[in-house]
N, CA, C and O atoms as CSV, one atom per row, in Angstrom:
chain,resi,resn,atom,element,x,y,z
A,1,UNK,N,N,-16.312,2.703,-0.277
A,1,UNK,CA,C,-17.113,2.221,-1.394
A,1,UNK,C,C,-18.598,2.374,-1.083
A,1,UNK,O,O,-19.423,2.189,-1.978
A,2,UNK,N,N,-18.964,2.701,0.136
A,2,UNK,CA,C,-20.365,2.851,0.507
A,2,UNK,C,C,-20.966,4.159,-0.003
A,2,UNK,O,O,-22.183,4.237,-0.175
A,3,UNK,N,N,-20.160,5.179,-0.249
A,3,UNK,CA,C,-20.683,6.477,-0.684
A,3,UNK,C,C,-21.544,6.397,-1.939
A,3,UNK,O,O,-22.640,6.957,-1.938
A,4,UNK,N,N,-21.113,5.734,-3.005
A,4,UNK,CA,C,-21.958,5.691,-4.201
A,4,UNK,C,C,-23.315,5.027,-3.944
A,4,UNK,O,O,-24.325,5.441,-4.512
A,5,UNK,N,N,-23.338,4.022,-3.107
A,5,UNK,CA,C,-24.604,3.344,-2.806
A,5,UNK,C,C,-25.536,4.255,-2.004
A,5,UNK,O,O,-26.750,4.249,-2.209
A,6,UNK,N,N,-24.963,5.028,-1.098
A,6,UNK,CA,C,-25.768,5.911,-0.252
A,6,UNK,C,C,-26.316,7.089,-1.053
A,6,UNK,O,O,-27.504,7.398,-0.965
A,7,UNK,N,N,-25.457,7.749,-1.836
A,7,UNK,CA,C,-25.856,8.983,-2.503
A,7,UNK,C,C,-26.299,8.795,-3.952
A,7,UNK,O,O,-26.901,9.698,-4.533
A,8,UNK,N,N,-26.014,7.646,-4.538
A,8,UNK,CA,C,-26.416,7.368,-5.919
A,8,UNK,C,C,-25.891,8.439,-6.878
A,8,UNK,O,O,-26.599,8.858,-7.793
A,9,UNK,N,N,-24.652,8.878,-6.667
A,9,UNK,CA,C,-24.041,9.918,-7.496
A,9,UNK,C,C,-22.640,9.475,-7.913
A,9,UNK,O,O,-21.963,8.777,-7.159
A,10,UNK,N,N,-22.199,9.874,-9.106
A,10,UNK,CA,C,-20.819,9.594,-9.512
A,10,UNK,C,C,-19.844,10.484,-8.738
A,10,UNK,O,O,-20.234,11.511,-8.183
A,11,UNK,N,N,-18.600,10.086,-8.710
A,11,UNK,CA,C,-17.572,10.811,-7.961
A,11,UNK,C,C,-16.449,11.212,-8.911
A,11,UNK,O,O,-16.025,10.432,-9.764
A,12,UNK,N,N,-15.973,12.457,-8.742
A,12,UNK,CA,C,-14.772,12.904,-9.443
A,12,UNK,C,C,-13.701,13.179,-8.401
A,12,UNK,O,O,-13.944,13.894,-7.428
A,13,UNK,N,N,-12.534,12.620,-8.600
A,13,UNK,CA,C,-11.407,12.853,-7.701
A,13,UNK,C,C,-10.763,14.167,-8.136
A,13,UNK,O,O,-10.381,14.318,-9.297
A,14,UNK,N,N,-10.643,15.114,-7.213
A,14,UNK,CA,C,-10.100,16.418,-7.599
A,14,UNK,C,C,-8.797,16.725,-6.881
A,14,UNK,O,O,-8.580,16.341,-5.732
A,15,UNK,N,N,-7.957,17.420,-7.590
A,15,UNK,CA,C,-6.698,17.952,-7.078
A,15,UNK,C,C,-5.805,16.914,-6.410
A,15,UNK,O,O,-5.477,17.034,-5.230
A,16,UNK,N,N,-5.416,15.904,-7.166
A,16,UNK,CA,C,-4.450,14.939,-6.652
A,16,UNK,C,C,-3.094,15.224,-7.294
A,16,UNK,O,O,-3.025,15.604,-8.463
A,17,UNK,N,N,-2.038,15.044,-6.543
A,17,UNK,CA,C,-0.705,15.285,-7.083
A,17,UNK,C,C,0.345,15.223,-5.989
A,17,UNK,O,O,0.035,15.028,-4.814
A,18,UNK,N,N,1.596,15.392,-6.400
A,18,UNK,CA,C,2.714,15.357,-5.461
A,18,UNK,C,C,3.805,16.299,-5.946
A,18,UNK,O,O,4.083,16.380,-7.142
A,19,UNK,N,N,4.422,17.014,-5.003
A,19,UNK,CA,C,5.557,17.866,-5.367
A,19,UNK,C,C,6.697,17.011,-5.886
A,19,UNK,O,O,7.025,15.973,-5.312
A,20,UNK,N,N,7.295,17.459,-6.978
A,20,UNK,CA,C,8.356,16.708,-7.639
A,20,UNK,C,C,9.428,17.658,-8.131
A,20,UNK,O,O,9.144,18.573,-8.905
A,21,UNK,N,N,10.641,17.450,-7.694
A,21,UNK,CA,C,11.735,18.277,-8.198
A,21,UNK,C,C,12.162,17.736,-9.561
A,21,UNK,O,O,12.558,16.575,-9.668
A,22,UNK,N,N,12.085,18.566,-10.601
A,22,UNK,CA,C,12.427,18.096,-11.951
A,22,UNK,C,C,13.827,17.489,-11.984
A,22,UNK,O,O,14.791,18.090,-11.507
A,23,UNK,N,N,13.922,16.296,-12.550
A,23,UNK,CA,C,15.209,15.620,-12.665
A,23,UNK,C,C,15.599,14.799,-11.459
A,23,UNK,O,O,16.634,14.132,-11.482
A,24,UNK,N,N,14.792,14.826,-10.391
A,24,UNK,CA,C,15.084,14.032,-9.200
A,24,UNK,C,C,14.553,12.617,-9.431
A,24,UNK,O,O,13.343,12.403,-9.512
A,25,UNK,N,N,15.468,11.658,-9.536
A,25,UNK,CA,C,15.099,10.264,-9.777
A,25,UNK,C,C,15.659,9.384,-8.670
A,25,UNK,O,O,16.761,9.623,-8.176
A,26,UNK,N,N,14.898,8.366,-8.281
A,26,UNK,CA,C,15.322,7.429,-7.235
A,26,UNK,C,C,14.936,6.016,-7.639
A,26,UNK,O,O,13.899,5.802,-8.268
A,27,UNK,N,N,15.767,5.061,-7.278
A,27,UNK,CA,C,15.467,3.660,-7.573
A,27,UNK,C,C,14.166,3.236,-6.892
A,27,UNK,O,O,13.284,2.658,-7.526
A,28,UNK,N,N,14.058,3.528,-5.603
A,28,UNK,CA,C,12.802,3.299,-4.875
A,28,UNK,C,C,12.128,4.659,-4.788
A,28,UNK,O,O,12.700,5.590,-4.222
A,29,UNK,N,N,10.919,4.796,-5.337
A,29,UNK,CA,C,10.284,6.111,-5.376
A,29,UNK,C,C,10.202,6.772,-4.004
A,29,UNK,O,O,9.505,6.287,-3.113
A,30,UNK,N,N,10.912,7.875,-3.844
A,30,UNK,CA,C,10.898,8.617,-2.590
A,30,UNK,C,C,10.293,9.990,-2.793
A,30,UNK,O,O,10.116,10.441,-3.924
A,31,UNK,N,N,9.976,10.649,-1.694
A,31,UNK,CA,C,9.396,11.985,-1.775
A,31,UNK,C,C,10.249,12.879,-2.664
A,31,UNK,O,O,11.478,12.800,-2.643
A,32,UNK,N,N,9.597,13.721,-3.438
A,32,UNK,CA,C,10.191,14.696,-4.349
A,32,UNK,C,C,10.700,14.082,-5.642
A,32,UNK,O,O,11.126,14.819,-6.531
A,33,UNK,N,N,10.673,12.762,-5.782
A,33,UNK,CA,C,11.190,12.138,-7.010
A,33,UNK,C,C,10.100,12.076,-8.083
A,33,UNK,O,O,8.908,12.033,-7.780
A,34,UNK,N,N,10.536,12.071,-9.333
A,34,UNK,CA,C,9.595,11.949,-10.444
A,34,UNK,C,C,8.894,10.593,-10.410
A,34,UNK,O,O,7.737,10.484,-10.817
A,35,UNK,N,N,9.583,9.565,-9.928
A,35,UNK,CA,C,8.976,8.231,-9.819
A,35,UNK,C,C,7.835,8.225,-8.806
A,35,UNK,O,O,6.817,7.569,-9.023
A,36,UNK,N,N,7.999,8.956,-7.696
A,36,UNK,CA,C,6.940,9.025,-6.688
A,36,UNK,C,C,5.696,9.695,-7.267
A,36,UNK,O,O,4.584,9.198,-7.091
A,37,UNK,N,N,5.881,10.821,-7.958
A,37,UNK,CA,C,4.748,11.545,-8.544
A,37,UNK,C,C,4.026,10.667,-9.570
A,37,UNK,O,O,2.798,10.576,-9.554
A,38,UNK,N,N,4.782,10.022,-10.457
A,38,UNK,CA,C,4.174,9.165,-11.483
A,38,UNK,C,C,3.422,8.000,-10.840
A,38,UNK,O,O,2.321,7.662,-11.274
A,39,UNK,N,N,4.005,7.384,-9.813
A,39,UNK,CA,C,3.350,6.266,-9.130
A,39,UNK,C,C,2.077,6.683,-8.434
A,39,UNK,O,O,1.080,5.962,-8.484
A,40,UNK,N,N,2.091,7.849,-7.776
A,40,UNK,CA,C,0.897,8.330,-7.088
A,40,UNK,C,C,-0.223,8.605,-8.084
A,40,UNK,O,O,-1.368,8.218,-7.851
A,41,UNK,N,N,0.095,9.266,-9.183
A,41,UNK,CA,C,-0.935,9.569,-10.179
A,41,UNK,C,C,-1.427,8.301,-10.872
A,41,UNK,O,O,-2.578,8.236,-11.303
A,42,UNK,N,N,-0.568,7.301,-10.981
A,42,UNK,CA,C,-0.993,6.025,-11.560
A,42,UNK,C,C,-2.049,5.360,-10.689
A,42,UNK,O,O,-2.982,4.747,-11.208
A,43,UNK,N,N,-1.912,5.473,-9.373
A,43,UNK,CA,C,-2.912,4.924,-8.451
A,43,UNK,C,C,-4.273,5.567,-8.712
A,43,UNK,O,O,-5.290,4.876,-8.751
A,44,UNK,N,N,-4.292,6.877,-8.888
A,44,UNK,CA,C,-5.561,7.572,-9.135
A,44,UNK,C,C,-6.156,7.219,-10.493
A,44,UNK,O,O,-7.374,7.084,-10.605
A,45,UNK,N,N,-5.338,7.068,-11.520
A,45,UNK,CA,C,-5.876,6.688,-12.831
A,45,UNK,C,C,-6.402,5.257,-12.802
A,45,UNK,O,O,-7.359,4.937,-13.507
A,46,UNK,N,N,-5.787,4.391,-11.996
A,46,UNK,CA,C,-6.291,3.019,-11.833
A,46,UNK,C,C,-7.659,3.025,-11.142
A,46,UNK,O,O,-8.544,2.251,-11.505
A,47,UNK,N,N,-7.825,3.896,-10.151
A,47,UNK,CA,C,-9.132,4.009,-9.487
A,47,UNK,C,C,-10.217,4.355,-10.494
A,47,UNK,O,O,-11.311,3.792,-10.465
A,48,UNK,N,N,-9.901,5.281,-11.379
A,48,UNK,CA,C,-10.871,5.701,-12.393
A,48,UNK,C,C,-11.257,4.528,-13.297
A,48,UNK,O,O,-12.414,4.393,-13.694
A,49,UNK,N,N,-10.283,3.691,-13.613
A,49,UNK,CA,C,-10.564,2.533,-14.478
A,49,UNK,C,C,-11.351,1.437,-13.760
A,49,UNK,O,O,-12.238,0.815,-14.346
A,50,UNK,N,N,-11.021,1.207,-12.493
A,50,UNK,CA,C,-11.584,0.064,-11.770
A,50,UNK,C,C,-12.948,0.335,-11.132
A,50,UNK,O,O,-13.759,-0.581,-10.995
A,51,UNK,N,N,-13.203,1.575,-10.745
A,51,UNK,CA,C,-14.432,1.874,-10.019
A,51,UNK,C,C,-15.413,2.581,-10.948
A,51,UNK,O,O,-15.159,3.710,-11.368
A,52,UNK,N,N,-16.519,1.938,-11.273
A,52,UNK,CA,C,-17.443,2.503,-12.258
A,52,UNK,C,C,-18.086,3.820,-11.831
A,52,UNK,O,O,-18.540,4.580,-12.686
A,53,UNK,N,N,-18.136,4.104,-10.544
A,53,UNK,CA,C,-18.749,5.347,-10.078
A,53,UNK,C,C,-17.779,6.531,-10.085
A,53,UNK,O,O,-18.194,7.664,-9.841
A,54,UNK,N,N,-16.488,6.285,-10.362
A,54,UNK,CA,C,-15.517,7.373,-10.494
A,54,UNK,C,C,-15.471,7.767,-11.962
A,54,UNK,O,O,-15.082,6.966,-12.812
A,55,UNK,N,N,-15.870,9.006,-12.263
A,55,UNK,CA,C,-15.970,9.414,-13.659
A,55,UNK,C,C,-14.820,10.293,-14.120
A,55,UNK,O,O,-14.756,10.647,-15.297
A,56,UNK,N,N,-13.914,10.652,-13.226
A,56,UNK,CA,C,-12.797,11.480,-13.665
A,56,UNK,C,C,-11.807,11.754,-12.559
A,56,UNK,O,O,-12.094,11.572,-11.375
A,57,UNK,N,N,-10.626,12.200,-12.977
A,57,UNK,CA,C,-9.549,12.575,-12.061
A,57,UNK,C,C,-8.996,13.912,-12.531
A,57,UNK,O,O,-8.659,14.072,-13.704
A,58,UNK,N,N,-8.903,14.873,-11.617
A,58,UNK,CA,C,-8.333,16.180,-11.944
A,58,UNK,C,C,-6.943,16.256,-11.328
A,58,UNK,O,O,-6.801,16.351,-10.109
A,59,UNK,N,N,-5.934,16.214,-12.164
A,59,UNK,CA,C,-4.545,16.256,-11.689
A,59,UNK,C,C,-4.180,17.699,-11.357
A,59,UNK,O,O,-4.443,18.611,-12.141
A,60,UNK,N,N,-3.567,17.899,-10.180
A,60,UNK,CA,C,-3.063,19.210,-9.801
A,60,UNK,C,C,-1.562,19.140,-9.896
A,60,UNK,O,O,-0.947,18.527,-9.024
A,61,UNK,N,N,-0.983,19.673,-10.803
A,61,UNK,CA,C,-1.322,20.762,-11.695
A,61,UNK,C,C,-0.681,20.473,-13.050
A,61,UNK,O,O,0.184,19.602,-13.146
A,62,UNK,N,N,-1.084,21.177,-14.083
A,62,UNK,CA,C,-0.482,20.979,-15.406
A,62,UNK,C,C,1.008,21.287,-15.367
A,62,UNK,O,O,1.816,20.480,-15.827
A,63,UNK,N,N,1.380,22.432,-14.829
A,63,UNK,CA,C,2.789,22.841,-14.841
A,63,UNK,C,C,3.169,23.476,-13.509
A,63,UNK,O,O,2.326,24.039,-12.811
A,64,UNK,N,N,4.451,23.378,-13.169
A,64,UNK,CA,C,4.973,24.037,-11.977
A,64,UNK,C,C,4.736,25.540,-12.096
A,64,UNK,O,O,4.712,26.082,-13.201
A,65,UNK,N,N,4.560,26.212,-10.958
A,65,UNK,CA,C,4.340,27.659,-10.997
A,65,UNK,C,C,4.935,28.325,-9.768
A,65,UNK,O,O,5.115,27.700,-8.723
A,66,UNK,N,N,5.240,29.624,-9.921
A,66,UNK,CA,C,5.817,30.401,-8.831
A,66,UNK,C,C,4.760,30.636,-7.765
A,66,UNK,O,O,3.578,30.817,-8.060
A,67,UNK,N,N,5.218,30.628,-6.514
A,67,UNK,CA,C,4.337,30.834,-5.372
A,67,UNK,C,C,5.162,31.516,-4.278
A,67,UNK,O,O,6.391,31.461,-4.323
A,68,UNK,N,N,4.529,32.147,-3.311
A,68,UNK,CA,C,5.316,32.793,-2.247
A,68,UNK,C,C,6.251,31.790,-1.566
A,68,UNK,O,O,5.898,30.627,-1.372
A,69,UNK,N,N,7.439,32.259,-1.211
A,69,UNK,CA,C,8.409,31.388,-0.555
A,69,UNK,C,C,7.919,31.002,0.831
A,69,UNK,O,O,7.328,31.806,1.551
A,70,UNK,N,N,8.177,29.762,1.179
A,70,UNK,CA,C,7.892,29.257,2.522
A,70,UNK,C,C,8.724,28.002,2.740
A,70,UNK,O,O,9.312,27.482,1.791
A,71,UNK,N,N,8.783,27.516,3.943
A,71,UNK,CA,C,9.641,26.375,4.252
A,71,UNK,C,C,9.197,25.086,3.563
A,71,UNK,O,O,9.985,24.144,3.475
A,72,UNK,N,N,7.979,25.016,3.081
A,72,UNK,CA,C,7.494,23.810,2.403
A,72,UNK,C,C,7.701,23.839,0.894
A,72,UNK,O,O,7.403,22.851,0.222
A,73,UNK,N,N,8.196,24.931,0.348
A,73,UNK,CA,C,8.333,25.081,-1.101
A,73,UNK,C,C,9.792,25.292,-1.464
A,73,UNK,O,O,10.433,26.219,-0.966
A,74,UNK,N,N,10.313,24.446,-2.320
A,74,UNK,CA,C,11.690,24.591,-2.780
A,74,UNK,C,C,11.766,25.702,-3.824
A,74,UNK,O,O,11.045,25.665,-4.821
A,75,UNK,N,N,12.627,26.681,-3.605
A,75,UNK,CA,C,12.899,27.762,-4.557
A,75,UNK,C,C,11.667,28.591,-4.907
A,75,UNK,O,O,11.605,29.168,-5.993
A,76,UNK,N,N,10.688,28.662,-4.009
A,76,UNK,CA,C,9.505,29.475,-4.256
A,76,UNK,C,C,8.643,28.992,-5.400
A,76,UNK,O,O,7.981,29.792,-6.061
A,77,UNK,N,N,8.643,27.690,-5.642
A,77,UNK,CA,C,7.829,27.115,-6.710
A,77,UNK,C,C,6.913,26.030,-6.159
A,77,UNK,O,O,7.269,25.319,-5.218
A,78,UNK,N,N,5.740,25.912,-6.751
A,78,UNK,CA,C,4.893,24.763,-6.510
A,78,UNK,C,C,5.301,23.751,-7.582
A,78,UNK,O,O,5.103,23.994,-8.773
A,79,UNK,N,N,5.861,22.636,-7.168
A,79,UNK,CA,C,6.412,21.635,-8.085
A,79,UNK,C,C,5.453,20.481,-8.362
A,79,UNK,O,O,5.900,19.393,-8.726
A,80,UNK,N,N,4.159,20.686,-8.200
A,80,UNK,CA,C,3.206,19.597,-8.412
A,80,UNK,C,C,2.835,19.394,-9.879
A,80,UNK,O,O,2.099,18.461,-10.202
A,81,UNK,N,N,3.325,20.243,-10.763
A,81,UNK,CA,C,3.002,20.114,-12.182
A,81,UNK,C,C,3.571,18.844,-12.795
A,81,UNK,O,O,4.599,18.334,-12.352
A,82,UNK,N,N,2.890,18.338,-13.822
A,82,UNK,CA,C,3.441,17.209,-14.577
A,82,UNK,C,C,4.379,17.717,-15.678
A,82,UNK,O,O,5.032,16.934,-16.368
A,83,UNK,N,N,4.429,19.050,-15.826
A,83,UNK,CA,C,5.404,19.716,-16.693
A,83,UNK,C,C,6.157,20.742,-15.843
A,83,UNK,O,O,5.620,21.238,-14.853
A,84,UNK,N,N,7.378,21.059,-16.220
A,84,UNK,CA,C,8.139,22.090,-15.519
A,84,UNK,C,C,7.582,23.462,-15.897
A,84,UNK,O,O,6.670,23.556,-16.718
A,85,UNK,N,N,8.122,24.517,-15.306
A,85,UNK,CA,C,7.709,25.881,-15.683
A,85,UNK,C,C,8.012,26.161,-17.146
A,85,UNK,O,O,7.336,26.973,-17.777
A,86,UNK,N,N,9.020,25.498,-17.685
A,86,UNK,CA,C,9.384,25.677,-19.099
A,86,UNK,C,C,8.639,24.708,-20.001
A,86,UNK,O,O,8.949,24.589,-21.186
A,87,UNK,N,N,7.647,24.012,-19.434
A,87,UNK,CA,C,6.774,23.066,-20.151
A,87,UNK,C,C,7.520,21.838,-20.667
A,87,UNK,O,O,7.157,21.271,-21.698
A,88,UNK,N,N,8.554,21.437,-19.954
A,88,UNK,CA,C,9.229,20.178,-20.253
A,88,UNK,C,C,8.515,19.076,-19.479
A,88,UNK,O,O,8.239,19.249,-18.291
A,89,UNK,N,N,8.208,17.949,-20.119
A,89,UNK,CA,C,7.452,16.899,-19.423
A,89,UNK,C,C,8.276,16.198,-18.351
A,89,UNK,O,O,9.459,15.913,-18.540
A,90,UNK,N,N,7.630,15.928,-17.228
A,90,UNK,CA,C,8.220,15.087,-16.195
A,90,UNK,C,C,7.750,13.657,-16.467
A,90,UNK,O,O,6.931,13.431,-17.358
A,91,UNK,N,N,8.257,12.709,-15.714
A,91,UNK,CA,C,7.896,11.301,-15.872
A,91,UNK,C,C,6.372,11.113,-15.790
A,91,UNK,O,O,5.817,10.289,-16.518
A,92,UNK,N,N,5.702,11.856,-14.925
A,92,UNK,CA,C,4.254,11.732,-14.756
A,92,UNK,C,C,3.494,12.118,-16.018
A,92,UNK,O,O,2.442,11.540,-16.293
A,93,UNK,N,N,3.990,13.072,-16.789
A,93,UNK,CA,C,3.309,13.465,-18.032
A,93,UNK,C,C,3.280,12.301,-19.009
A,93,UNK,O,O,2.270,12.065,-19.672
A,94,UNK,N,N,4.382,11.576,-19.100
A,94,UNK,CA,C,4.437,10.407,-19.988
A,94,UNK,C,C,3.516,9.291,-19.490
A,94,UNK,O,O,2.865,8.616,-20.288
A,95,UNK,N,N,3.462,9.099,-18.170
A,95,UNK,CA,C,2.594,8.079,-17.596
A,95,UNK,C,C,1.130,8.411,-17.879
A,95,UNK,O,O,0.358,7.529,-18.255
A,96,UNK,N,N,0.740,9.684,-17.700
A,96,UNK,CA,C,-0.644,10.090,-17.957
A,96,UNK,C,C,-1.002,9.937,-19.427
A,96,UNK,O,O,-2.117,9.535,-19.758
A,97,UNK,N,N,-0.074,10.253,-20.300
A,97,UNK,CA,C,-0.346,10.082,-21.738
A,97,UNK,C,C,-0.648,8.627,-22.056
A,97,UNK,O,O,-1.587,8.330,-22.794
A,98,UNK,N,N,0.154,7.713,-21.497
A,98,UNK,CA,C,-0.106,6.279,-21.730
A,98,UNK,C,C,-1.435,5.848,-21.108
A,98,UNK,O,O,-2.185,5.082,-21.714
A,99,UNK,N,N,-1.726,6.337,-19.907
A,99,UNK,CA,C,-2.953,5.923,-19.203
A,99,UNK,C,C,-4.205,6.443,-19.886
A,99,UNK,O,O,-5.227,5.757,-19.893
A,100,UNK,N,N,-4.152,7.631,-20.457
A,100,UNK,CA,C,-5.348,8.254,-21.021
A,100,UNK,C,C,-5.435,8.128,-22.542
A,100,UNK,O,O,-6.373,8.633,-23.158
A,101,UNK,N,N,-4.454,7.452,-23.145
A,101,UNK,CA,C,-4.505,7.269,-24.602
A,101,UNK,C,C,-5.647,6.326,-24.950
A,101,UNK,O,O,-5.791,5.277,-24.323
A,102,UNK,N,N,-6.468,6.685,-25.945
A,102,UNK,CA,C,-7.595,5.793,-26.319
A,102,UNK,C,C,-7.125,4.464,-26.872
A,102,UNK,O,O,-7.945,3.618,-27.227
């Protein structure tokens, strides 16, 4: 919280998100679940509301997209989107709509 006082500048949180396998649901939000992604993004939207020096949050990413295969990526996709590759909303898309609705 000392940064705004030192630099006298607003802050934008950029590229926050979590990989989420579409349709993966858990009672207790665990890694790769839609509940985990929605909960993580909710924390960032709360920061924007509570801290007057935070002027925005950039969610990474709008939709899942193809990426080179590697051991950290399931099926060669980046699953951080709040929509699937077919533009179907994940739980996080609904949470963001509620959080950002005027």
